[in-house]
C-alpha positions in Angstrom: 15.6 22.5 4.6 17.5 21.8 1.2 20.2 20.1 3.1 17.7 17.9 4.8 15.9 17.0 1.6 19.1 16.1 -0.2 20.3 13.9 2.9 16.9 12.4 2.9 17.1 11.5 -0.7 20.6 10.2 -0.6 19.7 8.1 2.3 16.6 6.7 1.1 18.3 6.1 -2.4 21.1 4.0 -0.6 18.5 2.0 1.7 16.4 1.3 -1.5 19.5 0.2 -3.3 20.4 -2.2 -0.4 17.0 -3.7 -0.2 16.3 -3.8 -3.9 19.5 -5.0 -5.3 21.6 -6.6 -2.5 18.6 -8.5 -0.8 16.4 -8.5 -3.9 13.5 -7.4 -2.0 12.1 -4.0 -3.4 8.8 -4.5 -1.5 5.3 -5.5 -2.4 5.4 -3.2 -5.4 8.4 -5.0 -6.9 9.8 -1.7 -8.2 13.0 0.3 -7.0 11.3 3.8 -7.7 8.2 3.1 -5.8 10.2 1.9 -2.7 12.5 5.0 -3.1 9.6 7.2 -3.3 7.6 5.6 -0.2 11.0 5.6 1.9 11.7 9.3 1.2 8.0 10.4 1.9 8.0 8.7 5.2 11.5 9.7 6.3 10.6 13.3 5.3 7.3 13.1 7.3 9.2 11.7 10.1 11.9 14.4 10.2 9.3 17.1 10.1 7.0 15.8 12.9 9.3 14.0 15.3 11.6 16.3 17.5 15.3 15.0 17.0 16.7 12.7 19.6 19.8 11.8 18.2 22.7 13.8 17.2 22.0 16.8 15.0 24.4 17.8 12.1 23.6 20.8 9.8 20.2 21.0 11.1 19.7 17.2 10.3 18.8 14.6 12.9 20.6 12.1 10.7 20.7 9.2 13.3 16.8 9.5 13.6 16.3 9.6 9.8 18.5 6.7 9.1 17.1 4.6 11.9 13.5 5.4 10.6 14.4 4.6 7.2 15.9 1.2 8.1 12.7 0.1 10.2 10.3 1.3 7.5 12.3 -0.7 4.9 12.6 -3.8 7.1 8.5 -3.5 7.7 8.0 -3.0 4.0 10.4 -5.9 3.1 8.8 -8.1 5.7 5.2 -7.7 4.3 6.4 -8.5 0.7 6.0 -11.9 -0.4 8.0 -13.9 -2.9 5.6 -14.8 -5.9 6.3 -17.2 -8.6 6.4 -15.6 -12.0 3.2 -17.6 -13.3 0.8 -19.7 -11.3 0.5 -23.5 -12.4 -2.3 -25.7 -12.8 -2.4 -29.1 -11.2 -0.6 -30.7 -14.0 2.4 -28.2 -13.4 1.8 -26.2 -16.6 1.7 -22.5 -16.6 -1.9 -21.1 -16.5 -1.7 -17.7 -18.3 -5.5 -17.1 -17.9 -5.2 -17.3 -14.1 -2.0 -15.2 -14.2 -3.5 -12.5 -16.1 -6.6 -12.4 -13.6 -4.6 -12.5 -10.6 -2.3 -9.7 -11.8 -5.4 -7.3 -12.7 -7.0 -7.9 -9.3 -3.6 -7.3 -7.4 -3.2 -4.2 -9.3 -6.7 -2.8 -8.8 -6.8 -3.3 -5.1 -3.2 -2.2 -4.6 -3.6 0.8 -6.7 -6.3 2.1 -4.4 -4.3 1.3 -1.4 -0.9 2.8 -2.7 -2.4 6.1 -3.8 -4.3 6.5 -0.5 -1.1 5.9 1.3 0.9 8.4 -0.8 -1.8 10.9 -0.4 -1.8 10.6 3.4 1.9 10.8 3.7 1.9 14.0 1.4 -0.8 15.8 3.4 1.5 15.0 6.6 4.5 16.6 5.0 2.4 19.6 3.7 1.0 20.0 7.5 4.4 19.6 8.8 5.9 22.3 6.5 3.4 24.6 7.4 3.6 24.1 11.1 7.6 24.4 10.8 6.9 27.8 9.0 4.5 28.8 11.7 6.7 28.1 14.5 9.7 29.6 13.1 8.5 32.7 11.8 
């Protein structure tokens, strides 16, 4: 299990680096660490629940994990939109009040969705670990 966790962390870190630094698209959260966490948790849940289809090396379905990570990173990248740094009014001037209001509205809506997503993925992982323990032992 430890080798799986290390492999998933390294793979998710590599995918996060590719999408954040190389493609300059860290997802809708605009954060390297959040994308890393989301990719790692989704890949971990995937490895726990989906039976291996591809080659297995040291009890790690490595091709399955990599493909899952790439697909999820592409989906996250596709759903994020490029935003300008500051909204502009009709004269083309920066509107700081509108920027502050839209930022606070986006944060409150995003915060609820993000934390419910993280909790759901964590519950899936916990049940997957319990299921593996019950099946193995």
